[in-house]
N, C-alpha and C positions, 0 to 999 in steps of 0.2 A: 628482483626488487632489492634495492639497497636499504640498509638500515641507517637511521639517523644516529650520529654519534656526537657527543659533546667534546670539543677540542680546545675550547677557550673558556675562561671565566667571565661572567657578566661584569664584575668589578675587577678590572685588571690590577689595581693597586692593592687589593686585599691579599694578605699573605694566606697561604693555604697549608694546612697541616698534611703530613704524609697520608694519614688515614682518609682524609677527604679526597685527595687526589687518587689514592689507591682505590677507593670505592667507585669513583667514576671510571677508572681503568677497568676494574673488575666487571662493572655493570655492562660496559660496552663489549668486553670480551665475551661475557655470557650471552649477550644479544647475538653476536656474530656466530658463536658456537651453536646456538639454538637455530639460527637461520641455516647453518650448514646442515643440520639434521633435516630441516624442512626441505632444503634443496635436494638432498640425497633421496629423500622419500619421494619427492615430485619427479625425480629422474627414474622412478620405478625400481629403486633398490628396496629390498625388503627390510623394513624396520618393524618387526612384528611385536616386539615387547619393549617395555620401558627400559630394561637393562641395557639393551643395545643402543637406544637413543641416548641414555645418560653416559654410556661408554664413549660414544662419539663426541658428545659434549666435553667429556673429561679430556679426551685426546686433543681436541681443538683448543681447549683452554690451556692445557700444558704447553702446547706449541706456541700459542700467542704470548703466554707469560714469559716463556724463554726468549722469544723475539724481543719483547719489551725490555727484558733484563739486558740483553746484548746491546740494544739501541741506547739504553740509558748509560752504558759504560762510557765514561769520558765526558758525559753531559752534566752529571751531578756527582758529588763526592760519593765515595764508596759506602759510607754509613747511610746516607740518604737513599742510595740505590737499593741497598739491602733492605732497608726499612720499607720502601715502596713496594718492592716485589713481595716481601713477606706479608705485608698488609693486604695487597691485592690477592695473594694466594689464600689468605685467611677469609677474605670476603667472598671469593669464589667458592670456598669450602662451605660457607654459610648458605650460599645459593643452592649448592648441590644438596645439602642437608634438608633445607626447607622444601625444595621442590620434590625430592624423593618422598618426604613425609607427607606432603600434600597430595601427591599423585598415587602413592603406593604405601599407605599407612602401615606401620609395623606396630601392632597393638601392644606388643611387649616392650617396645623401645629398646631392643636388645643390641642394636648396631649403632655405632658412632660413625655415621656417614662422613661427617666433616673430617674426623681424624683419618679415616680411610682415604679420603680424597687428598689430604695433605701428604700422606705417605706416598700416594700415587704421584703427586706433583714432584716430590723429592726424587723418586726413582726416575721419572721421565726427565727431570732437569739434569740428572747425572748422565743420562743417555745423550741428551741434546748437547751437553757440554763437550762431548767427544768430537763434534763436527766443527769444521771450519765455518766461519761466518764472515764472508767478505763484505765490507763496507755497507752495513745496514740492510743487507739483503741476504736472506738464507739461500744457500745454493741448492741445486737439484737434489743432492744427497739428503739434505734435511727434509725437503718436501717428500721425497720418496720414503724416508723413515716414517713420517706422519702417515702417509698413505698405507704403508705396510701394517702399522699399528691399527689403523681403522679396518684394514682388510681382515685382520685376525678376528675382528668382532662380527663380521658379516657371515651370512649364509653361504654355503659352498657355491651356489649358482651366481652369486654376486661378487665373489672374491676376485675374479679375473678382471672385471671392468671397473671396480671401485677405485683402483689405483689411479687410473686415468682421470676419473671424476675428481678425485682429491687434488692431484697434481695440477690439473688444468683449471679447476674452478675454485674449490674450497680453500686450498692453501693460498693462492694469490689474493683472494678476497680477505682472508684473515690477515695476511701480511699488510695489505693496504689499510685495513682498519687500525692495526697497531702503529703503522707509520703515521697516520693522521693523528692518532692520540699522542704519541711521543713527540712528534714535530710540533703539534699544537701547544702542548703543555711545557715542553722542554726543548725549545728551538736550539739548533746548533749555534754555537758562538761563531761569529763571523771572522 
């Protein structure tokens, strides 16, 4: 089942702040990442604890955020691109923090999940930056890297097959979501 994503504004002539657009990008990335966890679970992979589910969401979000960053290159100026990606990352960190606190409350509030997630995004962003990225489409190596990162989070019995699941289904759906978002909000100049 596909998720509904917003790719255009109701009032086309209204200017949009980076934060507003970044919030829409982040929300749709969060939805797609959550759907990936549901799909993986429905495919009989073992997601027995919240940590694994949130880990997969984190990997998917980092993947999609990096794709968005690459797709925005050349479509908007560097300052706006950096601002959009930073704001979307911060909004994703807010979602992570709020969802973890709602689903697994930490009575002592000793962890800063948002800061941990932002640190994770920076590490993954540095990893993804080492890959070639031909013409708005991540290549097989990038998809395989995502699959391997998710593989490391899975139980031993699922590690062999999860790579195929991610490369064949989750990564293409994530890429398609990001393409719709970026092409909708920031169409290529003719």
